[in-house]
Every structure is written in structure tokens, then in C-alpha cells.
N, CA, C and O atoms as a printed pandas DataFrame, in Angstrom:
     atom_number atom_name residue_name chain_id  residue_number  x_coord  y_coord  z_coord
0              1         N          MET        A               1  -17.388  -86.576   88.720
1              2        CA          MET        A               1  -18.744  -86.042   88.021
2              3         C          MET        A               1  -18.205  -84.649   87.259
3              4         O          MET        A               1  -18.674  -84.401   86.148
4              5         N          ASN        A               2  -17.380  -83.888   87.755
5              6        CA          ASN        A               2  -17.083  -82.677   87.450
6              7         C          ASN        A               2  -16.497  -83.063   85.988
7              8         O          ASN        A               2  -16.877  -82.455   84.987
8              9         N          ASP        A               3  -15.642  -84.009   85.937
9             10        CA          ASP        A               3  -15.038  -84.145   84.642
10            11         C          ASP        A               3  -15.849  -84.571   83.640
11            12         O          ASP        A               3  -15.630  -84.194   82.488
12            13         N          ILE        A               4  -16.915  -85.429   83.944
13            14        CA          ILE        A               4  -18.058  -85.907   83.109
14            15         C          ILE        A               4  -18.876  -84.705   82.545
15            16         O          ILE        A               4  -19.163  -84.614   81.352
16            17         N          GLU        A               5  -19.246  -83.751   83.527
17            18        CA          GLU        A               5  -19.981  -82.637   83.193
18            19         C          GLU        A               5  -19.218  -81.765   82.299
19            20         O          GLU        A               5  -19.769  -81.266   81.319
20            21         N          SER        A               6  -17.852  -81.523   82.599
21            22        CA          SER        A               6  -17.210  -80.706   81.899
22            23         C          SER        A               6  -17.029  -81.215   80.293
23            24         O          SER        A               6  -17.175  -80.474   79.321
24            25         N          SER        A               7  -16.732  -82.432   80.251
25            26        CA          SER        A               7  -16.551  -83.055   78.978
26            27         C          SER        A               7  -17.832  -83.015   78.096
27            28         O          SER        A               7  -17.750  -82.783   76.889
28            29         N          GLY        A               8  -19.019  -83.246   78.721
29            30        CA          GLY        A               8  -20.270  -83.096   78.087
30            31         C          GLY        A               8  -20.522  -81.521   77.885
31            32         O          GLY        A               8  -21.251  -81.217   76.941
32            33         N          TYR        A               9  -20.034  -80.573   78.615
33            34        CA          TYR        A               9  -20.208  -79.095   78.413
34            35         C          TYR        A               9  -19.278  -78.976   77.236
35            36         O          TYR        A               9  -19.561  -78.115   76.404
36            37         N          LEU        A              10  -18.288  -79.662   77.061
37            38        CA          LEU        A              10  -17.233  -79.210   76.027
38            39         C          LEU        A              10  -17.942  -79.888   74.559
39            40         O          LEU        A              10  -17.940  -79.273   73.493
40            41         N          GLU        A              11  -18.377  -80.899   74.694
41            42        CA          GLU        A              11  -18.979  -81.695   73.505
42            43         C          GLU        A              11  -20.079  -80.757   73.105
43            44         O          GLU        A              11  -20.152  -80.434   71.919
44            45         N          LEU        A              12  -20.969  -80.271   73.999
45            46        CA          LEU        A              12  -21.971  -79.352   73.801
46            47         C          LEU        A              12  -21.610  -78.049   73.126
47            48         O          LEU        A              12  -22.120  -77.661   72.076
48            49         N          LEU        A              13  -20.767  -77.462   73.758
49            50        CA          LEU        A              13  -20.025  -76.334   73.065
50            51         C          LEU        A              13  -19.539  -76.455   71.833
51            52         O          LEU        A              13  -19.765  -75.613   70.964
52            53         N          ALA        A              14  -18.815  -77.530   71.638
53            54        CA          ALA        A              14  -18.287  -77.791   70.317
54            55         C          ALA        A              14  -19.358  -78.008   69.063
55            56         O          ALA        A              14  -19.100  -77.681   67.904
56            57         N          ASP        A              15  -20.588  -78.609   69.492
57            58        CA          ASP        A              15  -21.600  -79.066   68.795
58            59         C          ASP        A              15  -22.501  -77.518   68.526
59            60         O          ASP        A              15  -22.985  -77.283   67.419
60            61         N          ILE        A              16  -22.594  -76.834   69.341
61            62        CA          ILE        A              16  -23.128  -75.469   69.160
62            63         C          ILE        A              16  -22.210  -74.537   68.139
63            64         O          ILE        A              16  -22.735  -73.979   67.175
64            65         N          LYS        A              17  -20.884  -74.423   68.413
65            66        CA          LYS        A              17  -20.034  -73.933   67.586
66            67         C          LYS        A              17  -20.157  -74.312   66.069
67            68         O          LYS        A              17  -20.124  -73.524   65.124
68            69         N          GLN        A              18  -20.296  -75.603   66.025
69            70        CA          GLN        A              18  -20.416  -76.278   64.612
70            71         C          GLN        A              18  -21.645  -75.965   64.035
71            72         O          GLN        A              18  -21.668  -75.792   62.816
72            73         N          ARG        A              19  -22.719  -75.854   64.713
73            74        CA          ARG        A              19  -24.053  -75.403   64.242
74            75         C          ARG        A              19  -24.170  -73.953   63.761
75            76         O          ARG        A              19  -24.876  -73.568   62.830
76            77         N          ILE        A              20  -23.364  -73.200   64.542
77            78        CA          ILE        A              20  -23.467  -71.702   64.323
78            79         C          ILE        A              20  -22.691  -71.600   62.964
79            80         O          ILE        A              20  -23.124  -70.927   62.028
80            81         N          ARG        A              21  -21.439  -72.355   62.908
81            82        CA          ARG        A              21  -20.657  -72.183   61.580
82            83         C          ARG        A              21  -21.404  -72.623   60.567
83            84         O          ARG        A              21  -21.436  -72.003   59.504
84            85         N          SER        A              22  -22.173  -73.867   60.791
85            86        CA          SER        A              22  -22.915  -74.201   59.449
86            87         C          SER        A              22  -24.036  -73.390   59.054
87            88         O          SER        A              22  -24.443  -73.391   57.892
88            89         N          ALA        A              23  -24.593  -72.642   60.044
89            90        CA          ALA        A              23  -25.911  -71.809   59.751
90            91         C          ALA        A              23  -25.171  -70.280   59.040
91            92         O          ALA        A              23  -25.787  -69.581   58.234
92            93         N          GLN        A              24  -23.983  -70.018   59.452
93            94        CA          GLN        A              24  -23.337  -68.762   58.886
94            95         C          GLN        A              24  -23.022  -69.248   57.481
95            96         O          GLN        A              24  -23.143  -68.443   56.558
96            97         N          TYR        A              25  -22.626  -70.502   57.235
97            98        CA          TYR        A              25  -22.251  -70.807   55.770
98            99         C          TYR        A              25  -23.384  -70.992   54.932
99           100         O          TYR        A              25  -23.268  -70.798   53.722
100          101         N          GLU        A              26  -24.528  -71.365   55.459
101          102        CA          GLU        A              26  -25.782  -71.498   54.710
102          103         C          GLU        A              26  -26.225  -70.065   54.585
103          104         O          GLU        A              26  -26.729  -69.765   53.503
104          105         N          ALA        A              27  -26.139  -69.240   55.392
105          106        CA          ALA        A              27  -26.743  -67.795   55.430
106          107         C          ALA        A              27  -25.900  -67.176   54.220
107          108         O          ALA        A              27  -26.455  -66.422   53.421
108          109         N          LEU        A              28  -24.611  -67.494   54.106
109          110        CA          LEU        A              28  -23.641  -66.902   53.094
110          111         C          LEU        A              28  -24.069  -67.180   51.831
111          112         O          LEU        A              28  -24.326  -66.284   51.026
112          113         N          LYS        A              29  -24.186  -68.527   51.546
113          114        CA          LYS        A              29  -24.565  -69.129   50.390
114          115         C          LYS        A              29  -25.814  -68.419   49.835
115          116         O          LYS        A              29  -25.803  -68.057   48.658
116          117         N          VAL        A              30  -26.926  -68.193   50.640
117          118        CA          VAL        A              30  -28.338  -67.803   50.419
118          119         C          VAL        A              30  -27.911  -66.221   49.956
119          120         O          VAL        A              30  -28.252  -65.770   48.862
120          121         N          SER        A              31  -27.198  -65.525   50.840
121          122        CA          SER        A              31  -27.032  -64.253   50.289
122          123         C          SER        A              31  -26.083  -63.986   49.075
123          124         O          SER        A              31  -26.199  -62.991   48.360
124          125         N          GLN        A              32  -25.157  -64.934   48.906
125          126        CA          GLN        A              32  -24.426  -64.782   47.490
126          127         C          GLN        A              32  -25.075  -65.243   46.293
127          128         O          GLN        A              32  -24.674  -64.912   45.177
128          129         N          LEU        A              33  -26.209  -66.106   46.512
129          130        CA          LEU        A              33  -27.138  -66.218   45.520
130          131         C          LEU        A              33  -28.089  -65.124   45.219
131          132         O          LEU        A              33  -28.447  -64.780   44.093
132          133         N          GLN        A              34  -28.494  -64.568   46.459
133          134        CA          GLN        A              34  -29.418  -63.416   46.314
134          135         C          GLN        A              34  -28.676  -62.256   45.580
135          136         O          GLN        A              34  -29.307  -61.521   44.819
136          137         N          ILE        A              35  -27.349  -62.086   45.800
137          138        CA          ILE        A              35  -26.766  -60.986   45.262
138          139         C          ILE        A              35  -26.430  -61.227   43.787
139          140         O          ILE        A              35  -26.328  -60.322   42.959
140          141         N          SER        A              36  -26.275  -62.472   43.546
141          142        CA          SER        A              36  -25.861  -62.921   42.117
142          143         C          SER        A              36  -27.045  -62.758   41.311
143          144         O          SER        A              36  -26.943  -62.270   40.185
144          145         N          GLY        A              37  -28.280  -63.157   41.828
145          146        CA          GLY        A              37  -29.611  -62.900   41.192
146          147         C          GLY        A              37  -29.845  -61.402   40.926
147          148         O          GLY        A              37  -30.273  -61.009   39.841
148          149         N          ILE        A              38  -29.541  -60.545   41.985
149          150        CA          ILE        A              38  -29.775  -59.017   41.786
150          151         C          ILE        A              38  -28.892  -58.727   40.673
151          152         O          ILE        A              38  -29.427  -58.252   39.672
152          153         N          TRP        A              39  -27.615  -58.928   40.660
153          154        CA          TRP        A              39  -26.671  -58.519   39.778
154          155         C          TRP        A              39  -27.053  -58.987   38.226
155          156         O          TRP        A              39  -26.954  -58.234   37.258
156          157         N          LEU        A              40  -27.446  -60.181   38.176
157          158        CA          LEU        A              40  -27.732  -60.641   36.863
158          159         C          LEU        A              40  -29.035  -59.690   36.313
159          160         O          LEU        A              40  -29.068  -59.170   35.198
160          161         N          ASN        A              41  -29.893  -59.602   37.148
161          162        CA          ASN        A              41  -31.180  -59.041   36.708
162          163         C          ASN        A              41  -30.884  -57.516   36.346
163          164         O          ASN        A              41  -31.516  -56.916   35.477
164          165         N          PHE        A              42  -29.854  -56.949   37.105
165          166        CA          PHE        A              42  -29.305  -55.452   36.877
166          167         C          PHE        A              42  -28.790  -55.539   35.399
167          168         O          PHE        A              42  -29.212  -54.768   34.537
168          169         N          ILE        A              43  -27.921  -56.447   35.162
169          170        CA          ILE        A              43  -27.214  -56.675   33.675
170          171         C          ILE        A              43  -28.244  -56.838   32.823
171          172         O          ILE        A              43  -28.192  -56.254   31.740
172          173         N          GLN        A              44  -29.173  -57.517   33.094
173          174        CA          GLN        A              44  -30.184  -57.851   32.004
174          175         C          GLN        A              44  -30.966  -56.654   31.447
175          176         O          GLN        A              44  -31.236  -56.426   30.267
176          177         N          ASN        A              45  -31.325  -55.822   32.710
177          178        CA          ASN        A              45  -32.117  -54.452   32.530
178          179         C          ASN        A              45  -31.219  -53.624   31.767
179          180         O          ASN        A              45  -31.713  -52.967   30.851
180          181         N          ILE        A              46  -30.001  -53.547   31.986
181          182        CA          ILE        A              46  -29.075  -52.545   30.958
182          183         C          ILE        A              46  -28.910  -53.139   29.755
183          184         O          ILE        A              46  -28.900  -52.351   28.810
184          185         N          MET        A              47  -28.753  -54.495   29.447
185          186        CA          MET        A              47  -28.777  -54.695   28.155
186          187         C          MET        A              47  -30.040  -54.633   27.423
187          188         O          MET        A              47  -30.018  -54.513   26.198
188          189         N          THR        A              48  -31.206  -54.709   28.110
189          190        CA          THR        A              48  -32.370  -54.679   27.310
190          191         C          THR        A              48  -32.706  -53.127   27.102
191          192         O          THR        A              48  -33.383  -52.857   26.109
192          193         N          LYS        A              49  -32.355  -52.215   27.830
193          194        CA          LYS        A              49  -32.422  -50.615   27.806
194          195         C          LYS        A              49  -31.583  -50.475   26.390
195          196         O          LYS        A              49  -32.000  -49.911   25.378
196          197         N          LYS        A              50  -30.249  -51.148   26.564
197          198        CA          LYS        A              50  -29.257  -50.575   25.542
198          199         C          LYS        A              50  -29.710  -51.039   24.372
199          200         O          LYS        A              50  -29.834  -50.186   23.493
200          201         N          PHE        A              51  -29.966  -52.029   24.129
201          202        CA          PHE        A              51  -30.538  -52.683   22.803
202          203         C          PHE        A              51  -31.888  -52.271   22.416
203          204         O          PHE        A              51  -32.279  -52.287   21.248
204          205         N          GLY        A              52  -32.728  -51.832   23.608
205          206        CA          GLY        A              52  -33.808  -51.172   22.876
206          207         C          GLY        A              52  -33.629  -49.877   22.399
207          208         O          GLY        A              52  -34.331  -49.535   21.448
208          209         N          LEU        A              53  -32.748  -49.007   22.915
209          210        CA          LEU        A              53  -32.351  -47.850   22.384
210          211         C          LEU        A              53  -31.566  -47.976   21.065
211          212         O          LEU        A              53  -31.670  -47.080   20.227
212          213         N          LYS        A              54  -30.986  -48.774   20.901
213          214        CA          LYS        A              54  -30.319  -49.296   19.809
214          215         C          LYS        A              54  -31.370  -49.605   18.467
215          216         O          LYS        A              54  -31.146  -49.106   17.364
216          217         N          ASN        A              55  -32.390  -50.385   18.701
217          218        CA          ASN        A              55  -33.380  -50.617   17.952
218          219         C          ASN        A              55  -34.181  -49.431   17.611
219          220         O          ASN        A              55  -34.565  -49.331   16.445
220          221         N          GLN        A              56  -34.484  -48.530   18.454
221          222        CA          GLN        A              56  -35.185  -47.287   18.370
222          223         C          GLN        A              56  -34.392  -46.461   17.465
223          224         O          GLN        A              56  -35.020  -45.909   16.562
224          225         N          ALA        A              57  -33.160  -46.274   17.532
225          226        CA          ALA        A              57  -32.371  -45.527   16.761
226          227         C          ALA        A              57  -32.310  -45.934   15.243
227          228         O          ALA        A              57  -32.144  -45.133   14.324
228          229         N          LYS        A              58  -32.487  -47.459   15.095
229          230        CA          LYS        A              58  -32.370  -47.947   13.758
230          231         C          LYS        A              58  -33.813  -47.695   13.126
231          232         O          LYS        A              58  -33.907  -47.406   11.933
232          233         N          LEU        A              59  -34.906  -47.808   13.925
233          234        CA          LEU        A              59  -36.264  -47.476   13.275
234          235         C          LEU        A              59  -36.250  -45.871   13.021
235          236         O          LEU        A              59  -36.919  -45.439   12.082
236          237         N          ALA        A              60  -35.631  -45.126   13.699
237          238        CA          ALA        A              60  -35.670  -43.504   13.476
238          239         C          ALA        A              60  -35.019  -43.178   12.142
239          240         O          ALA        A              60  -35.361  -42.172   11.519
240          241         N          VAL        A              61  -33.951  -44.131   11.630
241          242        CA          VAL        A              61  -33.344  -43.867   10.653
242          243         C          VAL        A              61  -34.233  -44.501    9.433
243          244         O          VAL        A              61  -34.304  -43.940    8.339
244          245         N          LYS        A              62  -34.783  -45.508    9.679
245          246        CA          LYS        A              62  -35.626  -46.070    8.602
246          247         C          LYS        A              62  -37.114  -45.601    8.306
247          248         O          LYS        A              62  -37.860  -46.072    7.448
248          249         N          ASP        A              63  -37.385  -44.586    9.186
249          250        CA          ASP        A              63  -38.738  -43.974    8.937
250          251         C          ASP        A              63  -38.974  -43.513    7.649
251          252         O          ASP        A              63  -39.486  -44.224    6.785
252          253         N          HIS        A              64  -38.570  -42.154    7.439
253          254        CA          HIS        A              64  -39.074  -41.514    6.053
254          255         C          HIS        A              64  -37.652  -40.832    5.533
255          256         O          HIS        A              64  -36.761  -40.293    6.189
256          257         N          TYR        A              65  -37.785  -41.070    4.038
257          258        CA          TYR        A              65  -36.836  -40.473    3.301
258          259         C          TYR        A              65  -37.451  -39.629    2.319
259          260         O          TYR        A              65  -38.532  -40.007    1.866
260          261         N          THR        A              66  -36.951  -38.542    1.904
261          262        CA          THR        A              66  -37.606  -37.642    1.112
262          263         C          THR        A              66  -36.992  -37.522   -0.253
263          264         O          THR        A              66  -35.891  -36.973   -0.287
264          265         N          PHE        A              67  -37.543  -37.966   -1.454
265          266        CA          PHE        A              67  -36.888  -38.068   -2.453
266          267         C          PHE        A              67  -37.764  -37.447   -3.458
267          268         O          PHE        A              67  -38.063  -37.987   -4.523
268          269         N          ASP        A              68  -38.195  -36.187   -3.037
269          270        CA          ASP        A              68  -39.053  -35.310   -3.776
270          271         C          ASP        A              68  -38.008  -34.846   -5.301
271          272         O          ASP        A              68  -38.511  -34.520   -6.376
272          273         N          PHE        A              69  -36.741  -34.915   -5.071
273          274        CA          PHE        A              69  -35.898  -34.275   -6.249
274          275         C          PHE        A              69  -35.716  -35.248   -7.240
275          276         O          PHE        A              69  -35.031  -35.034   -8.240
276          277         N          LEU        A              70  -36.380  -36.469   -6.985
277          278        CA          LEU        A              70  -36.358  -37.579   -8.149
278          279         C          LEU        A              70  -37.470  -37.540   -9.059
279          280         O          LEU        A              70  -37.395  -38.085  -10.160
280          281         N          GLU        A              71  -38.647  -36.840   -8.612
281          282        CA          GLU        A              71  -39.911  -36.622   -9.289
282          283         C          GLU        A              71  -40.427  -37.941   -9.569
283          284         O          GLU        A              71  -40.817  -38.133  -10.721
284          285         N          LEU        A              72  -40.498  -38.817   -8.798
285          286        CA          LEU        A              72  -41.194  -40.027   -8.939
286          287         C          LEU        A              72  -42.623  -39.987   -8.645
287          288         O          LEU        A              72  -43.035  -39.185   -7.806
288          289         N          ALA        A              73  -43.415  -40.773   -9.253
289          290        CA          ALA        A              73  -44.839  -40.751   -8.993
290          291         C          ALA        A              73  -45.049  -41.540   -7.421
291          292         O          ALA        A              73  -44.196  -42.300   -6.962
292          293         N          ASP        A              74  -46.086  -41.267   -6.853
293          294        CA          ASP        A              74  -46.201  -41.763   -5.427
294          295         C          ASP        A              74  -46.150  -43.423   -5.328
295          296         O          ASP        A              74  -45.687  -44.107   -4.415
296          297         N          GLU        A              75  -46.658  -43.764   -6.332
297          298        CA          GLU        A              75  -46.363  -45.503   -6.451
298          299         C          GLU        A              75  -45.465  -45.678   -7.542
299          300         O          GLU        A              75  -45.746  -45.346   -8.693
300          301         N          HIS        A              76  -44.162  -46.304   -7.120
301          302        CA          HIS        A              76  -42.971  -46.643   -7.886
302          303         C          HIS        A              76  -42.457  -47.755   -7.239
303          304         O          HIS        A              76  -42.642  -48.040   -6.056
304          305         N          SER        A              77  -41.740  -48.436   -8.132
305          306        CA          SER        A              77  -41.071  -49.698   -8.043
306          307         C          SER        A              77  -39.655  -49.397   -7.208
307          308         O          SER        A              77  -39.252  -48.241   -7.071
308          309         N          GLU        A              78  -38.992  -50.460   -6.706
309          310        CA          GLU        A              78  -37.749  -50.263   -6.230
310          311         C          GLU        A              78  -36.690  -50.160   -7.425
311          312         O          GLU        A              78  -35.635  -49.547   -7.262
312          313         N          HIS        A              79  -36.924  -50.609   -8.295
313          314        CA          HIS        A              79  -36.106  -50.626   -9.562
314          315         C          HIS        A              79  -36.186  -49.148  -10.209
315          316         O          HIS        A              79  -35.221  -48.637  -10.779
316          317         N          GLN        A              80  -37.367  -48.553  -10.067
317          318        CA          GLN        A              80  -37.366  -47.228  -10.578
318          319         C          GLN        A              80  -36.736  -46.266   -9.747
319          320         O          GLN        A              80  -36.109  -45.317  -10.219
320          321         N          LEU        A              81  -36.896  -46.499   -8.338
321          322        CA          LEU        A              81  -36.262  -45.715   -7.340
322          323         C          LEU        A              81  -34.834  -45.696   -7.572
323          324         O          LEU        A              81  -34.211  -44.637   -7.639
324          325         N          GLU        A              82  -34.240  -46.955   -7.711
325          326        CA          GLU        A              82  -32.750  -47.167   -7.981
326          327         C          GLU        A              82  -32.210  -46.490   -9.199
327          328         O          GLU        A              82  -31.132  -45.897   -9.199
328          329         N          GLU        A              83  -32.950  -46.592  -10.178
329          330        CA          GLU        A              83  -32.483  -46.063  -11.642
330          331         C          GLU        A              83  -32.564  -44.302  -11.388
331          332         O          GLU        A              83  -31.603  -43.627  -11.756
332          333         N          ALA        A              84  -33.564  -43.747  -10.849
333          334        CA          ALA        A              84  -33.579  -42.400  -10.690
334          335         C          ALA        A              84  -32.488  -41.840   -9.800
335          336         O          ALA        A              84  -31.991  -40.737  -10.027
336          337         N          LEU        A              85  -32.071  -42.710   -8.653
337          338        CA          LEU        A              85  -31.064  -42.381   -7.827
338          339         C          LEU        A              85  -29.619  -42.375   -8.511
339          340         O          LEU        A              85  -28.758  -41.529   -8.268
340          341         N          ILE        A              86  -29.496  -43.324   -9.303
341          342        CA          ILE        A              86  -28.259  -43.646  -10.000
342          343         C          ILE        A              86  -28.032  -42.489  -11.053
343          344         O          ILE        A              86  -26.929  -41.957  -11.177
344          345         N          ILE        A              87  -29.103  -42.138  -11.784
345          346        CA          ILE        A              87  -29.031  -41.026  -12.735
346          347         C          ILE        A              87  -28.561  -39.698  -11.945
347          348         O          ILE        A              87  -27.595  -39.058  -12.360
348          349         N          ASN        A              88  -29.286  -39.298  -10.774
349          350        CA          ASN        A              88  -28.856  -38.127   -9.855
350          351         C          ASN        A              88  -27.334  -38.210   -9.572
351          352         O          ASN        A              88  -26.523  -37.316   -9.813
352          353         N          ILE        A              89  -27.073  -39.420   -9.026
353          354        CA          ILE        A              89  -25.660  -39.669   -8.580
354          355         C          ILE        A              89  -24.817  -39.472   -9.701
355          356         O          ILE        A              89  -23.822  -38.769   -9.519
356          357         N          ARG        A              90  -25.003  -39.919  -10.747
357          358        CA          ARG        A              90  -24.064  -39.880  -12.063
358          359         C          ARG        A              90  -23.975  -38.238  -12.427
359          360         O          ARG        A              90  -22.917  -37.622  -12.557
360          361         N          ASN        A              91  -25.040  -37.790  -12.534
361          362        CA          ASN        A              91  -24.878  -36.274  -12.885
362          363         C          ASN        A              91  -24.308  -35.448  -11.739
363          364         O          ASN        A              91  -23.656  -34.447  -12.038
364          365         N          PHE        A              92  -24.471  -35.739  -10.555
365          366        CA          PHE        A              92  -23.706  -34.966   -9.416
366          367         C          PHE        A              92  -22.244  -35.408   -9.421
367          368         O          PHE        A              92  -21.473  -34.591   -8.918
368          369         N          LEU        A              93  -21.715  -36.523   -9.883
369          370        CA          LEU        A              93  -20.328  -36.841   -9.964
370          371         C          LEU        A              93  -19.924  -36.169  -11.322
371          372         O          LEU        A              93  -18.729  -35.893  -11.423
372          373         N          CYS        A              94  -20.505  -35.951  -12.078
373          374        CA          CYS        A              94  -20.008  -35.098  -13.443
374          375         C          CYS        A              94  -19.874  -33.759  -13.257
375          376         O          CYS        A              94  -18.990  -33.098  -13.801
376          377         N          GLU        A              95  -20.763  -33.280  -12.462
377          378        CA          GLU        A              95  -20.602  -31.714  -11.872
378          379         C          GLU        A              95  -19.235  -31.532  -11.009
379          380         O          GLU        A              95  -18.583  -30.490  -11.080
380          381         N          LEU        A              96  -18.908  -32.476  -10.304
381          382        CA          LEU        A              96  -17.886  -32.313   -9.472
382          383         C          LEU        A              96  -16.507  -32.265  -10.239
383          384         O          LEU        A              96  -15.555  -31.647   -9.763
384          385         N          GLY        A              97  -16.438  -32.868  -11.315
385          386        CA          GLY        A              97  -15.239  -32.660  -12.202
386          387         C          GLY        A              97  -14.619  -34.069  -12.718
387          388         O          GLY        A              97  -15.264  -35.117  -12.683
388          389         N          PHE        A              98  -13.549  -33.988  -13.107
389          390        CA          PHE        A              98  -12.936  -35.078  -13.829
390          391         C          PHE        A              98  -12.273  -36.193  -12.660
391          392         O          PHE        A              98  -12.016  -37.367  -12.926
392          393         N          CYS        A              99  -12.074  -35.583  -11.397
393          394        CA          CYS        A              99  -11.586  -36.581  -10.350
394          395         C          CYS        A              99  -12.435  -37.643   -9.916
395          396         O          CYS        A              99  -11.943  -38.502   -9.183
396          397         N          PHE        A             100  -13.712  -37.723  -10.277
397          398        CA          PHE        A             100  -14.605  -38.520   -9.883
398          399         C          PHE        A             100  -15.063  -39.398  -11.009
399          400         O          PHE        A             100  -15.162  -38.875  -12.119
400          401         N          ALA        A             101  -15.350  -40.647  -10.866
401          402        CA          ALA        A             101  -15.949  -41.681  -11.995
402          403         C          ALA        A             101  -17.032  -42.323  -11.429
403          404         O          ALA        A             101  -17.135  -42.469  -10.212
404          405         N          PHE        A             102  -17.975  -42.779  -12.353
405          406        CA          PHE        A             102  -19.046  -43.673  -11.965
406          407         C          PHE        A             102  -18.839  -44.825  -12.710
407          408         O          PHE        A             102  -18.960  -44.822  -13.935
408          409         N          LEU        A             103  -18.469  -46.032  -11.925
409          410        CA          LEU        A             103  -18.050  -47.223  -12.585
410          411         C          LEU        A             103  -19.260  -47.912  -13.361
411          412         O          LEU        A             103  -19.105  -48.360  -14.496
412          413         N          GLY        A             104  -20.290  -47.960  -12.784
413          414        CA          GLY        A             104  -21.444  -48.690  -13.477
414          415         C          GLY        A             104  -22.596  -48.982  -12.756
415          416         O          GLY        A             104  -22.543  -48.713  -11.556
416          417         N          ASN        A             105  -23.651  -49.479  -13.199
417          418        CA          ASN        A             105  -24.993  -49.878  -12.436
418          419         C          ASN        A             105  -25.052  -51.373  -12.347
419          420         O          ASN        A             105  -24.213  -52.062  -12.927
420          421         N          GLN        A             106  -26.056  -51.911  -11.610
421          422        CA          GLN        A             106  -26.250  -53.262  -11.481
422          423         C          GLN        A             106  -26.586  -53.933  -12.791
423          424         O          GLN        A             106  -27.315  -53.407  -13.631
424          425         N          PHE        A             107  -26.022  -55.119  -12.928
425          426        CA          PHE        A             107  -26.346  -55.746  -14.109
426          427         C          PHE        A             107  -27.126  -57.070  -13.949
427          428         O          PHE        A             107  -26.855  -57.791  -12.988
428          429         N          ARG        A             108  -28.051  -57.420  -14.808
429          430        CA          ARG        A             108  -28.847  -58.544  -14.466
430          431         C          ARG        A             108  -28.020  -59.912  -14.886
431          432         O          ARG        A             108  -27.438  -59.941  -15.970
432          433         N          PHE        A             109  -27.994  -60.817  -14.169
433          434        CA          PHE        A             109  -27.314  -62.113  -14.163
434          435         C          PHE        A             109  -28.205  -63.287  -14.239
435          436         O          PHE        A             109  -29.010  -63.573  -13.353
436          437         N          HIS        A             110  -28.052  -63.888  -15.213
437          438        CA          HIS        A             110  -29.214  -65.110  -15.338
438          439         C          HIS        A             110  -28.263  -66.286  -15.147
439          440         O          HIS        A             110  -27.302  -66.517  -15.881
440          441         N          GLY        A             111  -28.555  -66.860  -14.300
441          442        CA          GLY        A             111  -28.116  -68.463  -13.870
442          443         C          GLY        A             111  -28.976  -69.469  -14.299
443          444         O          GLY        A             111  -29.942  -69.199  -15.013
444          445         N          ASP        A             112  -28.700  -70.705  -13.905
445          446        CA          ASP        A             112  -29.630  -71.706  -14.255
446          447         C          ASP        A             112  -31.039  -71.592  -13.933
447          448         O          ASP        A             112  -31.874  -71.750  -14.823
448          449         N          ARG        A             113  -31.376  -71.331  -12.745
449          450        CA          ARG        A             113  -32.774  -71.106  -12.245
450          451         C          ARG        A             113  -33.095  -69.788  -11.527
451          452         O          ARG        A             113  -34.197  -69.460  -11.087
452          453         N          ILE        A             114  -31.940  -69.077  -11.480
453          454        CA          ILE        A             114  -32.253  -67.593  -10.706
454          455         C          ILE        A             114  -31.774  -66.477  -11.586
455          456         O          ILE        A             114  -30.849  -66.637  -12.382
456          457         N          SER        A             115  -32.321  -65.508  -11.453
457          458        CA          SER        A             115  -31.719  -64.150  -11.798
458          459         C          SER        A             115  -31.688  -63.208  -10.869
459          460         O          SER        A             115  -32.622  -62.853  -10.149
460          461         N          GLN        A             116  -30.143  -62.641  -10.904
461          462        CA          GLN        A             116  -29.837  -61.796   -9.882
462          463         C          GLN        A             116  -29.291  -60.547  -10.430
463          464         O          GLN        A             116  -28.944  -60.533  -11.611
464          465         N          ARG        A             117  -29.182  -59.553   -9.739
465          466        CA          ARG        A             117  -28.555  -58.177  -10.243
466          467         C          ARG        A             117  -27.276  -58.115   -9.386
467          468         O          ARG        A             117  -27.315  -58.380   -8.184
468          469         N          ILE        A             118  -26.180  -57.773   -9.999
469          470        CA          ILE        A             118  -24.868  -57.603   -9.499
470          471         C          ILE        A             118  -24.231  -56.494  -10.004
471          472         O          ILE        A             118  -23.082  -56.228   -9.651
């Protein structure tokens, strides 16, 4: 009887050890999933903040420009703004001397159905 009891005891002990290992493995899987989820959330927060700051920087640059020196009316077209800027750039380069050159403006190009400035 002692051999039967000891073999039953050994089987029970082996079964308990297997169940403990299985439970440890399952707990490890769950903890790894939780850690990877936390890590992923952390990275997403960093990226969101990084790109949020980057977009704010872009918007800060786009806010307001002062072109009072161009003496344009309050309501002006993009073409008028471009022409006034080109005239001022050309004059500025001429004041710098002969080492600088202004090669040209945009020219209107007419295609089949489109008209572009190049």
C-alpha cells in the first residue's frame, strides 16, 4: 500500500508542479502584454506631444507677417504681394553691389487647358 500511496503522491506532486508552471507561464504572458501595452501607450503619448509641439511651431511661424514696408493696401491679392516683394528684393540686391544678380520673375505659361506661373 505504501508504494501505491507514494506513486499516487508522486503523481499528485507532479500534477501540482505542472499546474504551478502553467499558472506562472500564464501570469508571465499577461504581465508581458500589460507591460507592452503600457510601453506602447507611453510611446504614443510622446509622439503625440512631439508632433503637437511641431504643429504649434509651424502655426507660430504662419501667424502674422509685417509687410508694412511694401505699402500695400489692406486688401491686396497674392500677385500684388509677390510683385511688391520682388521689386524690394531686386532693389536690395542692386544695393549690395555687382556680386549679386536677380535672374527673373515668374512667367505665365499657357498650356492646352491650364495656365501656370513658372
